[in-house]
N, C-alpha and C positions, 0 to 999 in steps of 0.2 A: 622391532621385530618383526620378520619377514610374513608376508602375508600370505595366506592360500590364496593362489589364484587359479582361475577355473581354468582346465584347458581347453584350447582349439578344437572348435567346433567344426562340422562338415559346411554350416551357414555362413562361418567365418572365411571359406574359400570362396565364396561367391563376391566377385569383384565388378567394377566399373556401377553403371546406376541399378543393375539388377540386386544390388545391394541394398539399397533405398527400398526396394519392394519385395524384400523378403518376408517371410512370414514371422521370424522375428519382429521386424520393425513396424509391422501393421499391426502386432501387437501393442507395439509399445506406443502406435499411433490412438489404438482405440481405448486404451488402457489410461494414456494421456488425458484425452478428450472427458472423458466420466471422473478422474480427479478432479480436474479444474473448475467443471461444470457448478458443483456444489459452493467453493469457493465464490466466484463470480455472483452468483445467486445472494451471495449475502453482503457483497463489497460494490456490488453494480444493481440489480433491479429492487436491492432493499432499500438503497438509499433514493434511489430513482421512486419507487411506491411511496414511501417518506416522504419524501419533497412532495410532491403531489396531491399529498393527504395535509399539508402544511404543519409537519412537524419540524421545529424549529432545525437549523444547521448544527447548534453546540449539540443539539439531542442524537440528531443523523450520525456526527462525529464520536459520541460517546458510543452508537452501536457497533465500532470495529471491537469493543472489549467480548463482543461475545464469540471473538478468535481466538481467547485463550486456550480453549484445547490444541489447538497448532501449536502453542508454546510448555505444553505440558506432556504431549503424546507419551513420552519417552517413558512417562511412569508404569502407563500400562501395554507398551510395546514388547515387555518381556512373557505376557500372557501369550501374545500371538508368536513369540518364537518358539515359545514350552509347547502348547496346546493347540490340538487338530481336529477339526470336524468329519467324523465317519463319511467315508466316503469321497468326498471331493479333496480332502488332505486339508494340510498350514495353510496353505496360500489360497488358493481358492476357496475354500469353508469360509473362513474371514473375508473376502472380498465380495461373495454372494450375500453372505448375513449384511454387510454394511449397506450394498447397493440396493438392497428390496427393501430395509426401514428408510435409504433416504428417500426413494421413490414415495414411500408413503405420506414422511415428514414434512416433502418441499411442496407435495400436493395439498396438505392439509392444510398451508398456511393462505390461502386464499378464502377460508373460510372467514377468517378474523378481519376486522377493523384497527387500524391504526388509533383513529379516533376515542374507542371504546374498549378496546380489547390489547391495549398495549403490554400488557404482563406476559399474556398468552403469548403473542407473538416473539417476544424478551426470549422466554421457554424455547418455542419452538426455533428459532435463530440458535440457542445455544445446543439445543440436541443438533441440530444438522450441524453444528461448527464438530460437534463431538466423534460425530457418525463419518463426515467426512475427514475429520484428522486419521481417524480409525483406519478408514477405506486407503489415506494414503500410505499409513503404516506398512500396509501387507503390497501395496501397490509398487511403492518402493523397493522394497523386499526381495518380491517378484523380479522385478527390472534387472535388480544388481544381479542375481544369480540366473536370471534367463541370459545375459549378455556378457560377452567374454571383456577385459580388458580392454584389447583391441574394439571391442563395440561399443564400448559404454559413449563415447565423444557424439560418433552419429547415432545411436539410439536415443539417448538422453537428448539431441538435438531434435530428434522428430518429439518424442514425446514432450517434451516442456513446450514445443509450438503448436502442437494439437490440444497441451493444456491450456495455452493464450488463445488459441480458436475458440475454445467453448466459452468466452465471453459473447461471443457472437450471438448467443442464443438469450442471455440474461439481460443482455447491455443493446441488444440489438433487435432480433425479432421479439420479444417478450414486451420491450418497450412500445415497439410499433402494434403489437396488437392490442397492448394498451390502450390506444386511442380509439378501439374498434369492438371491444367486447370489455366484460368485466373482471376485475382482478382474480377473480374465482377460476373463471376459465384459464386465466393467464399464466396462473401457479400448476393447473392441470396439463397445460400443453407444454410448460416449460418441466415439469417432472418425469414427462415421458421420454425425454432427451439421456434419462439413465437408462433407460430400456439397450442400449447397444452397450454399454459396457456389462448388462447383465449377460448377454448371448456372449459376448467375449469371453467371461467369466466360464460360461458353459463348456467354451469349445476348445479353449486351450489344454493342457498337462500341467500339472505341476512339477517346477524344474527341480534339476538335480540338487542332492544336498552336499555341499562341500565341506570335507570337513567332519566333526563328530556337534551334532546337534544339542544344547543344553540335554544333559537328562533329567534335570529338577529346576524346582522356579529358582533356586537359590543359584544355581548356575546361570539361566537364564539371566537374573539381577546381576550379578557379581562381576563373571568372567567377560562379558563386552566392555565393560568401565577398566576394568584391570588391564584388560590388552592395549587399550586406547590409552591410557596411562606411561604403559612400562614400554609404548611402543617409540616414544621420544625423551619421556620424562614431561613431569611437571610443566616445565616454561615452554617445551614445544607442543604440549598439547593447552595450555592456554594462549598459544598465539593462534592457533589452527583455530580457536573456539573466537578469540577475536576479531579474526577475519572472517568469517562466517556469518557473525553478530552485525558488521560495517558493509559488508560487499555490496548490499541491497539497500540498506538503511534509506539513502536518497529519494531514487526513484520508485520504494515501494510508498514513503509519504507521500512525493509529488501526485500520486495516481489515485491517491487514495478518496481523495472528494470530486475525480475525474468528474463525473455525470453531476454534481450540482455546478461545479465552474461552468459547464456546457449552456447549463438550465441561466444561472446570471448573466451568463451572456446572451440569452436573450432568445436561444434554439429552441423549440420545440422538442419531445420524446420524438417523435419520428422524422422527424430533423437528425437529430444526434443518434437514431437508429441508421437511416441511412447515407448519410453524411459522415459522421465521426467515425463511426463502428466498421464501414465497408470501406473506408480510407485505409483502418487498420487490417483490414482481411488481405488484401494481396499484399502486404506490408509483410504484415506474419506469414503468408506464403514463401514470398522470398528469403525472409528468413529463415526460415525452416529449412528451404532446400540448402542455401548459401551458408547456414551456419552448420551443417550436416557436413558438407564438402570442407567447410574452413578449419574443423576442428580434428578432421582425419588427416589434413594437410600439415597441419600448422601443431597439432597439439594441444589439450588442455591449457599449459602453462601459459604461452603465448594468448589462446583464444581470451583467457580473463584479462590479459592488457588491453588486447585488441577492441574486446566489446566492452569491455568496463569504461574507456575512454567514452566512446558512443554513447553508450546510458546516459553518460552524464550531461553532454551534451543536449541530449534528447530534454532532459530537463530545463534547459536554454529556451529550448523550443517555445516551452509552456509560458517562460517568462514575458518573451518576448509577444505571445497570444494577449495575455495577460494586458500589456500596454499598450499594445497595438487597439485591441477590443477587435469585436467582428459585429458587422452586420448581416443579417441574411438577405437582406434585398437582392436580388438578381442581378444587381449593375454592380455590386461590390465587390472585388477581388479577393477580401480579407475573408470569404468563404473558402476560396481556393487555399487560401493560408493555414485555415483549421483543417483541411486535410491532410494539407503536407506535415503538419504538427505530430498529429496523428498518428501518420504512416511514419515517420521515422520516431517516434516513442514503442511502437510497435517491432519494427524490426529492430530498433536498435537494443530495448529491453529484453526481447525474445530472444536475440544474439547472447546478450550478458549473463541471461537468467539460464540458458542451456549449457554455457560453458561454466558456472557454477553449481548447477545441477551435476552436470559432470565431475567436477573437482570432488564435489563430496560423495558420491558413490565409488570414487577411485579411494579415496578415504576411510571408506568401509572394510573392515575383513569382512570375508564372505561369508564365515561360520556364523557372524552375529548382526547379520543383514538387518534385521527389522528395526532391534534396539538403539544400534549403532546410526544408524541415517536417522533413527526417530529424534535422537539427541540434536544431530547435527540440525537436521531443519525444524525441530522445535525451537533452537536457538536463533535458526534463520528468520523464524515466524514472531520474535518478540516484538520488532520494530513495527511489523505492520499490523500486529495487534494494539501493545502500549502507546507506541509511538504517533501510529496512525490516529488513536482515539482522541488527541492531543488538537489534533491537524485543523478541527470547527474554530476551536480558541484562537489558535494562531494567525487563521485568516482574518477574523474578527478584528483583530490587533494589529496585524499588518495589513492585510489587502492581498491580492491574489498576487501581483507581482511578487513584493519581498517574499512573501510565502515559497515561489519557486525559487528564488536565488537561494533562500534558508536549504534547500530540497538540496541544492547544486552542491553548498557547502558540505553539506553533509556524506556526501557521494565519495569525498577526496580522500578521509582517513584508512576507508577501506583502500582504495590503491596504494594507496603509501606503504603499506605493509604486504606488495605484491613481492617486492626484492626479494624478502625470506622466504614468503609463503611459495611464489611458484615463479625463479630464477628463468629470466626470458630464455639466456644461454642453454637452459638445461633442454630440452626434448624430451617428451613424458612419451 
């Protein structure tokens, strides 16, 4: 079935480097940061907090299950396609509502202790995950409607790398602050980084609606799934869904327990914040710039091939790090090795995620952006939620080196589907 393709806009005429500093691209950067922050609070800061409070590593791994809302968000996405808030509109209204409640929920985390209030913390983590998944639904839909097909590659690359850069707050700044102030203050400061996204939502305009939006809730639920199945039949639909499930499986598992891995190597929270995370900062910036340029030149199909190989190789860097070991003494050059491995991971996985997200965007029909995008990203979140939940048990049985080798092998099945999903010779 032919998709409704948004017409070119005047911003699409902007060429050269000015294109990456256009209003649309800056919106992608701001919303990408706001979208990524809650997730990395759950997967970076939370694990470091629990580890510092002597919570068992297996229990920390099980906390990945709080990400279940990310895998089921397609269930309530039709509501966000169908209903809208007065004055603010369909996309901006849902964005602002989720962002405000996220600000409060993140700040409330610091009022509890993992030693005495674990149940309350689990509840708050689940709430943050639900709100974060809901924010992702509407931001993904807004970005798909904001950008033309020509802009999807570069816009998505900038969005994804801003998404990834948001990890520097809970994964670096917050860890450093935790060594000099209470966890209550740390979560309060971390929550304030939702403010830029709130300001952006207030300043932007509603995107133009292409085609006819759902007239009722039944249409909002049925039509997106019917269009996807009718497009290439059941076999084509299952192939696409299998690829979405497998492409990021290996690197998602490899980074699930990254912070506890660095702590087991002997680094303090401040050293992780300064060495590991700052190494990732510059690599992510480079990945954001090159990813946007490469995807525009090579197209999304070839980007999936090139970046997929790089993100698989990055996993082997962690395996090498686990084998060699790291000393934090100033005379030991293995500290530099840690920075190089983290930098490669941030660069390669950022590129792979950019191409992957651009592929998902182009696979959606602009008439049903919220529901279809939520379906695809929900499936992509399954490995991060359920497979990541058992990573602590795998490490306990195999050790870190064997664990990263397993993650590398799990990165290969998704690559084997590329000849069918994104043929190299076809320039999209």
